[in-house]
LOTIPA-185631 format. One record per residue (C-alpha): residue in three letters; residue number from 1; x, y, z. Coordinates in nm, 4 decimals, always signed. Example, Ala and Ser with C-alpha at 12.3 -4.5 7.8 and 13.67 -1.06 7.14 Angstrom:
<site><residuo>ALA</residuo><num>1</num><xx>+1.2300</xx><yy>-0.4500</yy><zz>+0.7800</zz></site>
<site><residuo>SER</residuo><num>2</num><xx>+1.3670</xx><yy>-0.1060</yy><zz>+0.7140</zz></site>
% end
This chain:
<site><residuo>UNK</residuo><num>1</num><xx>-0.2609</xx><yy>+9.8327</yy><zz>+16.8490</zz></site>
<site><residuo>UNK</residuo><num>2</num><xx>-0.4097</xx><yy>+9.8341</yy><zz>+16.5092</zz></site>
<site><residuo>UNK</residuo><num>3</num><xx>-0.2929</xx><yy>+10.1238</yy><zz>+16.2774</zz></site>
<site><residuo>UNK</residuo><num>4</num><xx>-0.5937</xx><yy>+10.1206</yy><zz>+16.0336</zz></site>
<site><residuo>UNK</residuo><num>5</num><xx>-0.7465</xx><yy>+10.4601</yy><zz>+15.9784</zz></site>
<site><residuo>UNK</residuo><num>6</num><xx>-1.0998</xx><yy>+10.3587</yy><zz>+15.8960</zz></site>
<site><residuo>UNK</residuo><num>7</num><xx>-1.2923</xx><yy>+10.0838</yy><zz>+16.0564</zz></site>
<site><residuo>UNK</residuo><num>8</num><xx>-1.3995</xx><yy>+9.7678</yy><zz>+15.8811</zz></site>
<site><residuo>UNK</residuo><num>9</num><xx>-1.7506</xx><yy>+9.7626</yy><zz>+15.7197</zz></site>
<site><residuo>UNK</residuo><num>10</num><xx>-2.0237</xx><yy>+9.6089</yy><zz>+15.9154</zz></site>
<site><residuo>UNK</residuo><num>11</num><xx>-2.0226</xx><yy>+9.2506</yy><zz>+15.8950</zz></site>
<site><residuo>UNK</residuo><num>12</num><xx>-1.6542</xx><yy>+9.2355</yy><zz>+15.7577</zz></site>
<site><residuo>UNK</residuo><num>13</num><xx>-1.4351</xx><yy>+8.9342</yy><zz>+15.8380</zz></site>
<site><residuo>UNK</residuo><num>14</num><xx>-1.0591</xx><yy>+8.9907</yy><zz>+15.8405</zz></site>
<site><residuo>UNK</residuo><num>15</num><xx>-0.7867</xx><yy>+8.7224</yy><zz>+15.7913</zz></site>
<site><residuo>UNK</residuo><num>16</num><xx>-0.5329</xx><yy>+8.7385</yy><zz>+16.0623</zz></site>
<site><residuo>UNK</residuo><num>17</num><xx>-0.2317</xx><yy>+8.6065</yy><zz>+15.8383</zz></site>
<site><residuo>UNK</residuo><num>18</num><xx>-0.2685</xx><yy>+8.8683</yy><zz>+15.5654</zz></site>
<site><residuo>UNK</residuo><num>19</num><xx>-0.4920</xx><yy>+9.1310</yy><zz>+15.7044</zz></site>
<site><residuo>UNK</residuo><num>20</num><xx>-0.7428</xx><yy>+9.1241</yy><zz>+15.4060</zz></site>
<site><residuo>UNK</residuo><num>21</num><xx>-1.1100</xx><yy>+9.1768</yy><zz>+15.4750</zz></site>
<site><residuo>UNK</residuo><num>22</num><xx>-1.4225</xx><yy>+9.0533</yy><zz>+15.2903</zz></site>
<site><residuo>UNK</residuo><num>23</num><xx>-1.8013</xx><yy>+9.0449</yy><zz>+15.3335</zz></site>
<site><residuo>UNK</residuo><num>24</num><xx>-2.0521</xx><yy>+8.7906</yy><zz>+15.2765</zz></site>
<site><residuo>UNK</residuo><num>25</num><xx>-2.1323</xx><yy>+8.4660</yy><zz>+15.4332</zz></site>
<site><residuo>UNK</residuo><num>26</num><xx>-2.0789</xx><yy>+8.2598</yy><zz>+15.1198</zz></site>
<site><residuo>UNK</residuo><num>27</num><xx>-1.7413</xx><yy>+8.3811</yy><zz>+15.0645</zz></site>
<site><residuo>UNK</residuo><num>28</num><xx>-1.4254</xx><yy>+8.1633</yy><zz>+15.1286</zz></site>
<site><residuo>UNK</residuo><num>29</num><xx>-1.0625</xx><yy>+8.3031</yy><zz>+15.1911</zz></site>
<site><residuo>UNK</residuo><num>30</num><xx>-0.7746</xx><yy>+8.0559</yy><zz>+15.1190</zz></site>
<site><residuo>UNK</residuo><num>31</num><xx>-0.5483</xx><yy>+8.0320</yy><zz>+15.4185</zz></site>
<site><residuo>UNK</residuo><num>32</num><xx>-0.2497</xx><yy>+7.9180</yy><zz>+15.1939</zz></site>
<site><residuo>UNK</residuo><num>33</num><xx>-0.2549</xx><yy>+8.1668</yy><zz>+14.9138</zz></site>
<site><residuo>UNK</residuo><num>34</num><xx>-0.4854</xx><yy>+8.4401</yy><zz>+15.0735</zz></site>
<site><residuo>UNK</residuo><num>35</num><xx>-0.7119</xx><yy>+8.4782</yy><zz>+14.7772</zz></site>
<site><residuo>UNK</residuo><num>36</num><xx>-1.0963</xx><yy>+8.5227</yy><zz>+14.8359</zz></site>
<site><residuo>UNK</residuo><num>37</num><xx>-1.3441</xx><yy>+8.3242</yy><zz>+14.6483</zz></site>
<site><residuo>UNK</residuo><num>38</num><xx>-1.7217</xx><yy>+8.3752</yy><zz>+14.5873</zz></site>
<site><residuo>UNK</residuo><num>39</num><xx>-1.8264</xx><yy>+8.0185</yy><zz>+14.6766</zz></site>
<site><residuo>UNK</residuo><num>40</num><xx>-1.6927</xx><yy>+7.6819</yy><zz>+14.8018</zz></site>
<site><residuo>UNK</residuo><num>41</num><xx>-1.6948</xx><yy>+7.5457</yy><zz>+14.4506</zz></site>
<site><residuo>UNK</residuo><num>42</num><xx>-1.4867</xx><yy>+7.8366</yy><zz>+14.3254</zz></site>
<site><residuo>UNK</residuo><num>43</num><xx>-1.2294</xx><yy>+7.7849</yy><zz>+14.6088</zz></site>
<site><residuo>UNK</residuo><num>44</num><xx>-1.2244</xx><yy>+7.3961</yy><zz>+14.5382</zz></site>
<site><residuo>UNK</residuo><num>45</num><xx>-1.1404</xx><yy>+7.4741</yy><zz>+14.1788</zz></site>
<site><residuo>UNK</residuo><num>46</num><xx>-0.8199</xx><yy>+7.6416</yy><zz>+14.2613</zz></site>
<site><residuo>UNK</residuo><num>47</num><xx>-0.6838</xx><yy>+7.3383</yy><zz>+14.4636</zz></site>
<site><residuo>UNK</residuo><num>48</num><xx>-0.5072</xx><yy>+7.0403</yy><zz>+14.3166</zz></site>
<site><residuo>UNK</residuo><num>49</num><xx>-0.3348</xx><yy>+6.7329</yy><zz>+14.4184</zz></site>
<site><residuo>UNK</residuo><num>50</num><xx>-0.4143</xx><yy>+6.4590</yy><zz>+14.6783</zz></site>
<site><residuo>UNK</residuo><num>51</num><xx>-0.5624</xx><yy>+6.5627</yy><zz>+15.0156</zz></site>
<site><residuo>UNK</residuo><num>52</num><xx>-0.2836</xx><yy>+6.4899</yy><zz>+15.2729</zz></site>
<site><residuo>UNK</residuo><num>53</num><xx>-0.0124</xx><yy>+6.4322</yy><zz>+15.0220</zz></site>
<site><residuo>UNK</residuo><num>54</num><xx>+0.0617</xx><yy>+6.7123</yy><zz>+14.7793</zz></site>
<site><residuo>UNK</residuo><num>55</num><xx>-0.2558</xx><yy>+6.9338</yy><zz>+14.7916</zz></site>
<site><residuo>UNK</residuo><num>56</num><xx>-0.1670</xx><yy>+7.3014</yy><zz>+14.6817</zz></site>
<site><residuo>UNK</residuo><num>57</num><xx>-0.3035</xx><yy>+7.6116</yy><zz>+14.5256</zz></site>
<site><residuo>UNK</residuo><num>58</num><xx>-0.2915</xx><yy>+7.6923</yy><zz>+14.1614</zz></site>
<site><residuo>UNK</residuo><num>59</num><xx>-0.3545</xx><yy>+8.0158</yy><zz>+13.9770</zz></site>
<site><residuo>UNK</residuo><num>60</num><xx>-0.7208</xx><yy>+8.0752</yy><zz>+13.9790</zz></site>
<site><residuo>UNK</residuo><num>61</num><xx>-0.7364</xx><yy>+8.2122</yy><zz>+13.6012</zz></site>
<site><residuo>UNK</residuo><num>62</num><xx>-0.5632</xx><yy>+7.8910</yy><zz>+13.5082</zz></site>
<site><residuo>UNK</residuo><num>63</num><xx>-0.8757</xx><yy>+7.6769</yy><zz>+13.6055</zz></site>
<site><residuo>UNK</residuo><num>64</num><xx>-1.1219</xx><yy>+7.9133</yy><zz>+13.4536</zz></site>
<site><residuo>UNK</residuo><num>65</num><xx>-1.2063</xx><yy>+8.1320</yy><zz>+13.7388</zz></site>
<site><residuo>UNK</residuo><num>66</num><xx>-1.2844</xx><yy>+8.5026</yy><zz>+13.6775</zz></site>
<site><residuo>UNK</residuo><num>67</num><xx>-1.1445</xx><yy>+8.7863</yy><zz>+13.8754</zz></site>
<site><residuo>UNK</residuo><num>68</num><xx>-1.3925</xx><yy>+9.0677</yy><zz>+13.9787</zz></site>
<site><residuo>UNK</residuo><num>69</num><xx>-1.2770</xx><yy>+9.3750</yy><zz>+14.1524</zz></site>
<site><residuo>UNK</residuo><num>70</num><xx>-1.4672</xx><yy>+9.4537</yy><zz>+14.4898</zz></site>
<site><residuo>UNK</residuo><num>71</num><xx>-1.3990</xx><yy>+9.7183</yy><zz>+14.7625</zz></site>
<site><residuo>UNK</residuo><num>72</num><xx>-1.2091</xx><yy>+9.4571</yy><zz>+14.9604</zz></site>
<site><residuo>UNK</residuo><num>73</num><xx>-0.9895</xx><yy>+9.3459</yy><zz>+14.6631</zz></site>
<site><residuo>UNK</residuo><num>74</num><xx>-1.0269</xx><yy>+9.0684</yy><zz>+14.4014</zz></site>
<site><residuo>UNK</residuo><num>75</num><xx>-1.3105</xx><yy>+8.8274</yy><zz>+14.4294</zz></site>
<site><residuo>UNK</residuo><num>76</num><xx>-1.2506</xx><yy>+8.5038</yy><zz>+14.2328</zz></site>
<site><residuo>UNK</residuo><num>77</num><xx>-1.5771</xx><yy>+8.3359</yy><zz>+14.0955</zz></site>
<site><residuo>UNK</residuo><num>78</num><xx>-1.6893</xx><yy>+8.0860</yy><zz>+13.8566</zz></site>
<site><residuo>UNK</residuo><num>79</num><xx>-1.8009</xx><yy>+8.2266</yy><zz>+13.5097</zz></site>
<site><residuo>UNK</residuo><num>80</num><xx>-2.1604</xx><yy>+8.2790</yy><zz>+13.4316</zz></site>
<site><residuo>UNK</residuo><num>81</num><xx>-2.3009</xx><yy>+8.0471</yy><zz>+13.1673</zz></site>
<site><residuo>UNK</residuo><num>82</num><xx>-2.2978</xx><yy>+8.1632</yy><zz>+12.8183</zz></site>
<site><residuo>UNK</residuo><num>83</num><xx>-2.6159</xx><yy>+8.2806</yy><zz>+12.6226</zz></site>
<site><residuo>UNK</residuo><num>84</num><xx>-2.8515</xx><yy>+8.0029</yy><zz>+12.6165</zz></site>
<site><residuo>UNK</residuo><num>85</num><xx>-2.6764</xx><yy>+7.8199</yy><zz>+12.8942</zz></site>
<site><residuo>UNK</residuo><num>86</num><xx>-2.8012</xx><yy>+7.6566</yy><zz>+13.2215</zz></site>
<site><residuo>UNK</residuo><num>87</num><xx>-3.0256</xx><yy>+7.9320</yy><zz>+13.3409</zz></site>
<site><residuo>UNK</residuo><num>88</num><xx>-3.3850</xx><yy>+7.8726</yy><zz>+13.2666</zz></site>
<site><residuo>UNK</residuo><num>89</num><xx>-3.5749</xx><yy>+8.1429</yy><zz>+13.0616</zz></site>
<site><residuo>UNK</residuo><num>90</num><xx>-3.8444</xx><yy>+8.3488</yy><zz>+13.2373</zz></site>
<site><residuo>UNK</residuo><num>91</num><xx>-4.1907</xx><yy>+8.2833</yy><zz>+13.0838</zz></site>
<site><residuo>UNK</residuo><num>92</num><xx>-4.4253</xx><yy>+8.5735</yy><zz>+13.0834</zz></site>
<site><residuo>UNK</residuo><num>93</num><xx>-4.7601</xx><yy>+8.4898</yy><zz>+13.2442</zz></site>
% end
């Protein structure tokens, strides 16, 4: 029997190993280090080594990911481009 006092939010996904929950279809939760990432590219960034040989997790901050507090815990994401970066400017019509 589960001893949680409040139910998970609608649409929440819970990891069986660590018990952490998150929402959002684009999120990825690493089964090795139990961190949650905003996208597949952010999750890929925190892994190093050769697949099937020595693939492992590294500290997300050490590879340039940014931590954001969310109701379910910390969400690691790729930083936004700096001013004048990759996002196109909006043109007034």
